[in-house]
C-alpha positions as a Markdown table, in Angstrom:
| # | Residue | x | y | z |
|---|---|---|---|---|
| 1 | Met | 23.5 | -44.8 | 42.6 |
| 2 | Arg | 26.7 | -43.9 | 42.0 |
| 3 | Lys | 29.3 | -41.2 | 43.0 |
| 4 | Ile | 32.0 | -39.8 | 40.1 |
| 5 | Cys | 34.7 | -38.5 | 41.5 |
| 6 | Cys | 36.9 | -36.0 | 39.7 |
| 7 | Phe | 38.9 | -33.1 | 39.7 |
| 8 | Phe | 36.4 | -30.4 | 40.5 |
| 9 | Gly | 33.9 | -32.6 | 42.9 |
| 10 | Cys | 31.6 | -35.3 | 42.9 |
| 11 | Ser | 28.7 | -35.4 | 40.7 |
| 12 | Val | 25.9 | -37.7 | 40.9 |
| 13 | Val | 24.4 | -39.9 | 38.0 |
| 14 | Glu | 20.7 | -41.3 | 38.7 |
| 15 | Tyr | 20.1 | -45.0 | 37.6 |
| 16 | Pro | 17.4 | -45.3 | 34.9 |
| 17 | Arg | 15.0 | -47.2 | 38.0 |
| 18 | Val | 15.3 | -43.5 | 40.1 |
| 19 | Gln | 13.9 | -42.1 | 36.6 |
| 20 | Ala | 10.9 | -44.6 | 36.3 |
| 21 | Ala | 10.0 | -43.7 | 39.8 |
| 22 | Asp | 9.6 | -40.5 | 38.7 |
| 23 | Ala | 7.5 | -40.7 | 35.7 |
| 24 | Ala | 5.5 | -43.2 | 38.3 |
| 25 | Gly | 5.0 | -40.5 | 40.5 |
| 26 | Gly | 3.7 | -38.0 | 37.7 |
| 27 | Glu | 1.9 | -40.7 | 36.3 |
| 28 | Lys | 0.1 | -41.1 | 39.7 |
| 29 | Met | -0.3 | -37.0 | 39.8 |
| 30 | Arg | -1.9 | -36.5 | 36.6 |
| 31 | Lys | -4.7 | -39.8 | 37.4 |
| 32 | Lys | -5.2 | -38.0 | 40.7 |
| 33 | Lys | -5.8 | -34.5 | 38.8 |
| 34 | Ile | -7.9 | -36.7 | 36.2 |
| 35 | Arg | -10.0 | -38.3 | 39.4 |
| 36 | Arg | -10.9 | -34.8 | 41.0 |
| 37 | Tyr | -11.9 | -33.3 | 37.5 |
| 38 | Thr | -14.2 | -36.4 | 37.1 |
| 39 | Arg | -15.5 | -35.7 | 40.3 |
| 40 | Arg | -16.1 | -32.1 | 39.8 |
| 41 | Glu | -18.2 | -33.0 | 36.5 |
| 42 | Val | -19.9 | -35.5 | 38.2 |
| 43 | Arg | -21.4 | -33.1 | 40.8 |
| 44 | Arg | -21.9 | -30.3 | 38.6 |
| 45 | Asn | -24.0 | -33.0 | 36.0 |
| 46 | Arg | -25.9 | -33.9 | 39.2 |
| 47 | Ile | -26.7 | -30.7 | 40.0 |
| 48 | Ile | -28.0 | -29.7 | 36.7 |
| 49 | Ala | -30.0 | -33.2 | 36.7 |
| 50 | Phe | -31.2 | -31.9 | 40.0 |
| 51 | Cys | -32.5 | -28.6 | 38.6 |
| 52 | Cys | -33.6 | -30.3 | 35.4 |
| 53 | Leu | -36.1 | -32.2 | 37.5 |
| 54 | Val | -37.3 | -29.5 | 39.4 |
| 55 | Val | -38.5 | -27.3 | 37.0 |
| 56 | Leu | -40.2 | -30.5 | 35.4 |
| 57 | Ala | -41.7 | -30.8 | 38.6 |
| 58 | Val | -42.8 | -27.3 | 38.9 |
| 59 | Leu | -44.3 | -27.2 | 35.2 |
| 60 | Leu | -46.2 | -30.9 | 36.0 |
| 61 | Val | -47.7 | -29.2 | 39.7 |
| 62 | Ala | -48.8 | -26.2 | 37.1 |
| 63 | Leu | -50.8 | -27.9 | 34.6 |
| 64 | Ile | -52.1 | -29.8 | 37.4 |
| 65 | Val | -53.1 | -27.2 | 39.1 |
| 66 | Trp | -54.4 | -25.3 | 35.8 |
| 67 | Gly | -56.5 | -28.6 | 34.7 |
| 68 | Ile | -57.7 | -28.6 | 38.1 |
| 69 | Lys | -59.0 | -25.1 | 38.4 |
| 70 | Gly | -60.4 | -25.6 | 34.4 |
| 71 | Leu | -62.6 | -28.3 | 35.9 |
| 72 | Leu | -63.6 | -26.6 | 39.1 |
| 73 | Thr | -64.8 | -23.7 | 36.9 |
| 74 | Gly | -66.7 | -25.7 | 34.4 |
| 75 | Ser | -68.5 | -27.5 | 37.1 |
| 76 | Arg | -69.0 | -24.5 | 38.7 |
| 77 | Ala | -70.7 | -22.9 | 35.4 |
| 78 | Glu | -72.9 | -26.1 | 34.5 |
| 79 | Glu | -73.9 | -26.9 | 38.3 |
| 80 | Asn | -77.2 | -24.9 | 37.9 |
| 81 | Ser | -77.6 | -26.0 | 34.4 |
| 82 | Val | -77.4 | -29.6 | 35.5 |
| 83 | Ser | -79.5 | -29.5 | 38.7 |
| 84 | Ser | -82.3 | -27.3 | 36.5 |
| 85 | Gly | -82.6 | -30.2 | 33.9 |
| 86 | Ser | -83.9 | -32.4 | 36.3 |
| 87 | Asp | -86.9 | -30.7 | 36.9 |
| 88 | Ser | -87.1 | -29.3 | 33.1 |
| 89 | Ser | -89.8 | -32.3 | 32.4 |
| 90 | Ile | -91.9 | -31.2 | 35.6 |
| 91 | Phe | -92.5 | -27.4 | 34.0 |
| 92 | Ser | -92.5 | -28.5 | 30.9 |
| 93 | Ser | -95.6 | -30.6 | 31.5 |
| 94 | Gln | -97.0 | -28.0 | 34.1 |
| 95 | Ala | -96.8 | -25.6 | 31.0 |
| 96 | Ser | -100.2 | -26.5 | 29.2 |
| 97 | Gly | -102.3 | -26.8 | 32.0 |
| 98 | Gln | -101.2 | -23.3 | 33.2 |
| 99 | Val | -101.3 | -21.2 | 30.2 |
| 100 | Ser | -104.8 | -22.9 | 29.6 |
| 101 | Ser | -106.0 | -21.1 | 32.9 |
| 102 | Ala | -104.1 | -17.6 | 31.8 |
| 103 | Gly | -107.3 | -16.5 | 30.4 |
| 104 | Ser | -108.9 | -16.4 | 33.5 |
| 105 | Ser | -106.7 | -15.6 | 35.9 |
| 106 | Ser | -103.6 | -13.0 | 36.2 |
| 107 | His | -99.8 | -13.5 | 35.9 |
| 108 | Glu | -98.9 | -14.3 | 39.9 |
| 109 | Pro | -95.2 | -12.4 | 40.3 |
| 110 | Ser | -92.0 | -13.5 | 41.1 |
| 111 | Ser | -88.8 | -12.3 | 42.4 |
| 112 | Ser | -84.8 | -13.0 | 42.3 |
| 113 | Thr | -82.3 | -12.8 | 44.6 |
| 114 | Ala | -79.9 | -10.7 | 43.2 |
| 115 | Asp | -79.4 | -7.5 | 45.4 |
| 116 | Ser | -78.7 | -5.2 | 42.5 |
| 117 | Ser | -81.7 | -5.6 | 40.6 |
| 118 | Ala | -84.0 | -3.0 | 41.0 |
| 119 | Gly | -87.6 | -1.4 | 39.3 |
| 120 | Glu | -89.7 | -5.0 | 38.5 |
| 121 | Ser | -93.1 | -5.5 | 36.8 |
| 122 | Leu | -95.9 | -8.2 | 36.9 |
| 123 | Ser | -98.9 | -9.5 | 34.9 |
| 124 | Ser | -102.7 | -8.7 | 34.5 |
| 125 | Pro | -105.9 | -9.1 | 32.8 |
| 126 | Ala | -105.9 | -7.4 | 29.5 |
| 127 | Ser | -108.8 | -4.6 | 29.0 |
| 128 | Ser | -110.5 | -4.7 | 25.9 |
| 129 | Glu | -108.8 | -1.3 | 24.9 |
| 130 | Asn | -105.5 | -3.5 | 25.3 |
| 131 | Ser | -106.4 | -6.2 | 23.1 |
| 132 | Ser | -107.1 | -4.1 | 20.1 |
| 133 | Ser | -103.7 | -2.1 | 20.8 |
| 134 | Leu | -102.1 | -5.4 | 20.2 |
| 135 | Ala | -104.2 | -6.8 | 17.6 |
| 136 | Ser | -103.1 | -3.5 | 15.3 |
| 137 | Ser | -99.6 | -5.1 | 16.2 |
| 138 | Gly | -100.0 | -8.6 | 14.7 |
| 139 | Val | -100.1 | -10.1 | 18.3 |
| 140 | Ser | -103.9 | -11.8 | 18.1 |
| 141 | Ser | -106.3 | -11.6 | 21.5 |
| 142 | Gly | -109.8 | -12.1 | 22.7 |
| 143 | Ser | -111.5 | -14.8 | 21.1 |
| 144 | Ser | -108.1 | -16.2 | 19.1 |
| 145 | Thr | -106.3 | -16.3 | 22.7 |
| 146 | Ala | -107.6 | -19.8 | 23.5 |
| 147 | Ala | -106.1 | -20.9 | 19.9 |
| 148 | Ser | -103.2 | -18.8 | 20.1 |
| 149 | Gly | -102.4 | -20.2 | 23.8 |
| 150 | Ser | -103.3 | -23.8 | 22.2 |
| 151 | Ser | -100.2 | -23.3 | 19.7 |
| 152 | Asp | -97.6 | -21.3 | 21.9 |
| 153 | Pro | -97.4 | -22.4 | 25.5 |
| 154 | Tyr | -95.5 | -19.3 | 26.2 |
| 155 | Tyr | -98.5 | -16.8 | 25.3 |
| 156 | Glu | -100.0 | -14.2 | 28.2 |
| 157 | Thr | -103.4 | -13.1 | 28.0 |
| 158 | Gly | -102.3 | -10.7 | 30.5 |
| 159 | Met | -100.6 | -7.3 | 30.3 |
| 160 | Pro | -97.5 | -7.1 | 32.4 |
| 161 | Ile | -98.1 | -4.7 | 35.0 |
| 162 | Leu | -95.4 | -2.2 | 35.7 |
| 163 | Val | -93.3 | -2.4 | 38.7 |
| 164 | Asn | -90.4 | -0.2 | 39.1 |
| 165 | Pro | -89.1 | 2.9 | 41.6 |
| 166 | Asp | -92.4 | 5.0 | 40.5 |
| 167 | Ser | -94.8 | 2.3 | 40.4 |
| 168 | Leu | -94.6 | 0.0 | 43.8 |
| 169 | Met | -95.4 | -3.7 | 43.6 |
| 170 | Pro | -99.0 | -3.9 | 44.7 |
| 171 | Asp | -100.3 | -4.8 | 48.1 |
| 172 | Gly | -100.9 | -8.5 | 49.4 |
| 173 | Tyr | -98.9 | -9.9 | 46.8 |
| 174 | Ser | -98.1 | -13.3 | 46.9 |
| 175 | Pro | -96.7 | -15.4 | 44.0 |
| 176 | Thr | -97.0 | -19.2 | 43.5 |
| 177 | Val | -93.3 | -20.2 | 42.9 |
| 178 | Val | -91.1 | -23.9 | 42.6 |
| 179 | Ser | -87.5 | -24.9 | 42.7 |
| 180 | Val | -85.5 | -24.1 | 38.9 |
| 181 | Gly | -82.4 | -25.5 | 40.7 |
| 182 | Gly | -79.9 | -25.3 | 43.4 |
| 183 | Asn | -82.2 | -22.3 | 45.6 |
| 184 | Tyr | -83.5 | -20.5 | 42.7 |
| 185 | Lys | -87.6 | -20.1 | 42.4 |
| 186 | Leu | -89.7 | -18.8 | 40.3 |
| 187 | Glu | -93.3 | -18.2 | 39.5 |
| 188 | Thr | -94.5 | -21.5 | 37.9 |
| 189 | Arg | -95.3 | -20.1 | 34.2 |
| 190 | Ala | -91.9 | -18.1 | 34.2 |
| 191 | Ala | -89.8 | -21.7 | 35.3 |
| 192 | Ala | -91.7 | -23.5 | 32.8 |
| 193 | Ala | -90.2 | -21.0 | 30.1 |
| 194 | Trp | -86.9 | -21.3 | 31.3 |
| 195 | Ala | -86.5 | -24.8 | 31.4 |
| 196 | Asp | -87.5 | -24.8 | 27.8 |
| 197 | Met | -85.4 | -22.0 | 27.1 |
| 198 | Gln | -82.1 | -23.3 | 29.1 |
| 199 | Thr | -82.9 | -26.9 | 27.5 |
| 200 | Ala | -82.8 | -24.8 | 24.3 |
| 201 | Ala | -79.4 | -23.2 | 24.3 |
| 202 | Ser | -78.2 | -26.2 | 25.3 |
| 203 | Lys | -78.7 | -27.7 | 22.6 |
| 204 | Asp | -77.1 | -25.1 | 20.7 |
| 205 | Gly | -74.0 | -25.3 | 23.0 |
| 206 | Val | -74.4 | -22.2 | 25.2 |
| 207 | Ser | -74.6 | -22.4 | 29.0 |
| 208 | Leu | -77.2 | -20.6 | 30.6 |
| 209 | Trp | -77.6 | -20.8 | 34.6 |
| 210 | Ile | -79.5 | -18.2 | 37.1 |
| 211 | Ile | -77.5 | -16.5 | 40.0 |
| 212 | Ser | -80.7 | -14.5 | 41.4 |
| 213 | Ala | -84.3 | -15.1 | 41.0 |
| 214 | Tyr | -86.8 | -15.0 | 43.9 |
| 215 | Arg | -86.6 | -12.8 | 46.8 |
| 216 | Thr | -89.5 | -12.2 | 49.5 |
| 217 | Leu | -90.3 | -9.2 | 50.0 |
| 218 | Glu | -89.4 | -9.2 | 53.5 |
| 219 | Arg | -85.8 | -10.4 | 52.7 |
| 220 | Gln | -85.7 | -7.1 | 49.8 |
| 221 | Thr | -86.7 | -5.0 | 53.0 |
| 222 | Glu | -83.8 | -7.0 | 55.5 |
| 223 | Leu | -81.1 | -6.0 | 52.5 |
| 224 | Tyr | -82.2 | -2.8 | 52.2 |
| 225 | Asn | -81.8 | -1.8 | 55.6 |
| 226 | Glu | -78.9 | -3.2 | 56.1 |
| 227 | Lys | -77.2 | -1.4 | 53.4 |
| 228 | Val | -78.8 | 1.8 | 54.8 |
| 229 | Ser | -76.9 | 0.5 | 58.3 |
| 230 | Glu | -74.0 | 0.1 | 56.6 |
| 231 | Tyr | -74.2 | 3.5 | 55.4 |
| 232 | Lys | -75.1 | 5.1 | 58.8 |
| 233 | Asn | -72.2 | 3.9 | 60.4 |
| 234 | Leu | -70.2 | 5.4 | 57.8 |
| 235 | Gly | -71.1 | 8.9 | 59.1 |
| 236 | Tyr | -73.9 | 9.8 | 56.4 |
| 237 | Ser | -77.7 | 10.8 | 57.6 |
| 238 | Glu | -81.0 | 8.8 | 57.7 |
| 239 | Glu | -81.6 | 10.6 | 54.5 |
| 240 | Gln | -78.7 | 10.4 | 52.4 |
| 241 | Ala | -78.0 | 6.9 | 53.7 |
| 242 | Lys | -81.2 | 5.7 | 52.3 |
| 243 | Ile | -80.6 | 7.7 | 48.7 |
| 244 | Glu | -76.6 | 5.7 | 48.5 |
| 245 | Ala | -78.5 | 2.3 | 49.8 |
| 246 | Gly | -81.0 | 2.6 | 46.8 |
| 247 | Lys | -78.0 | 2.5 | 44.2 |
| 248 | Trp | -77.3 | -0.7 | 45.4 |
| 249 | Val | -80.6 | -2.2 | 46.9 |
| 250 | Ala | -83.7 | -1.9 | 45.4 |
| 251 | Val | -86.0 | -0.3 | 47.9 |
| 252 | Pro | -88.5 | -2.6 | 49.2 |
| 253 | Gly | -91.3 | -2.9 | 47.2 |
| 254 | Thr | -89.9 | -1.5 | 43.2 |
| 255 | Ser | -87.9 | -4.6 | 42.7 |
| 256 | Glu | -88.6 | -7.5 | 40.4 |
| 257 | His | -86.9 | -9.8 | 42.1 |
| 258 | Cys | -89.9 | -9.6 | 44.4 |
| 259 | Leu | -92.5 | -10.8 | 42.0 |
| 260 | Gly | -91.0 | -14.2 | 40.6 |
| 261 | Tyr | -90.5 | -13.1 | 37.0 |
| 262 | Ala | -87.7 | -12.2 | 36.9 |
| 263 | Ala | -84.0 | -13.7 | 37.1 |
| 264 | Asp | -80.4 | -12.7 | 36.7 |
| 265 | Leu | -78.5 | -15.2 | 34.6 |
| 266 | Cys | -74.5 | -16.0 | 34.6 |
| 267 | Ser | -73.3 | -12.9 | 35.7 |
| 268 | Leu | -73.7 | -9.4 | 37.0 |
| 269 | Glu | -71.0 | -7.8 | 35.1 |
| 270 | Glu | -71.4 | -5.4 | 32.0 |
| 271 | Ser | -68.5 | -7.3 | 30.0 |
| 272 | Phe | -71.0 | -10.0 | 30.1 |
| 273 | Glu | -72.9 | -8.5 | 26.4 |
| 274 | Asn | -69.9 | -9.8 | 25.3 |
| 275 | Ser | -70.5 | -13.3 | 25.5 |
| 276 | Asp | -71.8 | -16.4 | 23.8 |
| 277 | Gln | -74.6 | -16.2 | 26.0 |
| 278 | Phe | -75.8 | -12.9 | 25.8 |
| 279 | Ala | -75.9 | -12.9 | 22.1 |
| 280 | Trp | -77.9 | -16.1 | 22.3 |
| 281 | Leu | -80.5 | -14.6 | 24.3 |
| 282 | Gln | -80.8 | -11.7 | 22.4 |
| 283 | Lys | -81.8 | -13.8 | 19.7 |
| 284 | His | -83.9 | -16.5 | 21.0 |
| 285 | Cys | -85.6 | -15.0 | 24.5 |
| 286 | Ala | -88.4 | -13.3 | 23.2 |
| 287 | Glu | -89.9 | -16.6 | 21.8 |
| 288 | Tyr | -89.7 | -18.1 | 25.4 |
| 289 | Gly | -91.4 | -15.1 | 26.8 |
| 290 | Phe | -88.3 | -13.1 | 28.0 |
| 291 | Ile | -87.4 | -9.5 | 27.7 |
| 292 | Leu | -84.2 | -8.3 | 28.5 |
| 293 | Arg | -85.3 | -6.0 | 31.2 |
| 294 | Tyr | -83.3 | -2.8 | 31.3 |
| 295 | Pro | -81.5 | -2.1 | 27.8 |
| 296 | Lys | -78.8 | 0.4 | 28.0 |
| 297 | Asp | -80.1 | 3.0 | 25.6 |
| 298 | Lys | -83.4 | 2.8 | 27.9 |
| 299 | Val | -81.5 | 4.2 | 31.2 |
| 300 | Asp | -83.2 | 7.7 | 31.3 |
| 301 | Ile | -86.9 | 5.8 | 30.9 |
| 302 | Thr | -86.5 | 3.0 | 33.4 |
| 303 | Lys | -84.3 | 5.1 | 35.3 |
| 304 | Ile | -81.8 | 1.6 | 36.0 |
| 305 | Ser | -78.4 | 1.1 | 35.0 |
| 306 | Tyr | -77.9 | -1.3 | 32.3 |
| 307 | Glu | -78.2 | -5.2 | 33.1 |
| 308 | Pro | -77.2 | -7.1 | 30.4 |
| 309 | Trp | -77.7 | -10.1 | 33.1 |
| 310 | His | -81.8 | -9.3 | 33.8 |
| 311 | Tyr | -84.5 | -10.6 | 32.0 |
| 312 | Arg | -88.3 | -10.6 | 32.6 |
| 313 | Tyr | -90.6 | -12.9 | 31.9 |
| 314 | Val | -93.7 | -10.8 | 30.2 |
| 315 | Gly | -95.1 | -13.9 | 27.8 |
| 316 | Ser | -94.1 | -14.8 | 23.9 |
| 317 | Asn | -96.8 | -12.2 | 22.8 |
| 318 | His | -95.3 | -9.3 | 24.7 |
| 319 | Ala | -91.4 | -10.3 | 24.3 |
| 320 | Gln | -91.5 | -10.5 | 20.3 |
| 321 | Ile | -93.2 | -6.6 | 20.5 |
| 322 | Ile | -90.5 | -5.6 | 22.7 |
| 323 | Met | -87.2 | -6.9 | 21.6 |
| 324 | Ser | -88.2 | -6.5 | 17.7 |
| 325 | Gln | -89.1 | -3.0 | 18.2 |
| 326 | Gly | -86.4 | -2.4 | 20.7 |
| 327 | Leu | -88.3 | -1.0 | 23.4 |
| 328 | Cys | -88.5 | -1.0 | 27.2 |
| 329 | Leu | -91.1 | -2.5 | 29.1 |
| 330 | Glu | -92.5 | 1.4 | 30.5 |
| 331 | Glu | -92.4 | 1.9 | 26.6 |
| 332 | Tyr | -94.6 | -1.0 | 25.7 |
| 333 | Leu | -97.3 | -0.4 | 28.4 |
| 334 | Glu | -97.4 | 3.2 | 27.2 |
| 335 | Gln | -98.3 | 2.6 | 23.8 |
| 336 | Tyr | -100.5 | -1.0 | 24.5 |
| 337 | Gly | -101.4 | -0.9 | 27.8 |
| 338 | Ala | -104.5 | 0.8 | 29.9 |
């Protein structure tokens, strides 16, 4: 740098190298700004990438949980079907021997474990009057029973005996029951018919399983007394507590679940009537001797609320009449019973 003096004073003249230094400083500042901007961009991109990974991880976990839940639900739905399948051959082999002896013995009662079911029925030998009544409906009986039984393993010569809130279960009634999978049991003939019906439904792509079956009279009494105590603890009188308890648990001696011929299937929700299982049962249950015990339009007769899940074994000859004519068991016995 040199100084140039004049009349007015001094002025400063910069050499080119000073200008270059300033330019270099400006370039340095520009590069620093670029680096800062680049670092900010990198941080932002990293944050975005991290958020994307978190979202993907959450979605993946949700899919895994959903898949596991679906598998568990399917497993529960098939559990009873699988466990019962192993017994089906035993039940089928028993069926012919049991049916052949049906003409000389009455139906043995069975019971189910569903606390919500009440009002059941069992079976007894048919009288000559019953036989003539059934003959007029196209159902063979009497001397033709053996022939019918030989071709239909679910044919029953005995007339169903009514058990409901107005008709108590016979004293000393003790059914012979066998396992139908899990902790559930049914009377031997009903068990064989159930195994065949479950297998047939499975072949049609419909899964059926039992959620309650046989229950002893002692167990029924225990459940009823527990419910009565529950209402008494809420301040109800003894009489009112029994009335309220009876709405949820059948009074001992009035439930089909103590007979061995009744079973609750798949669901205890009224929406079960909209399921594929219900549609299949409505079409085929009578073929295996089962009926829908408490129809929606028969509540005033059965005095039991509509239960689309509750099925009763009565024998195919009785069941086909009941289901085809839209009867409940009470009406059937009134028309064809003693």
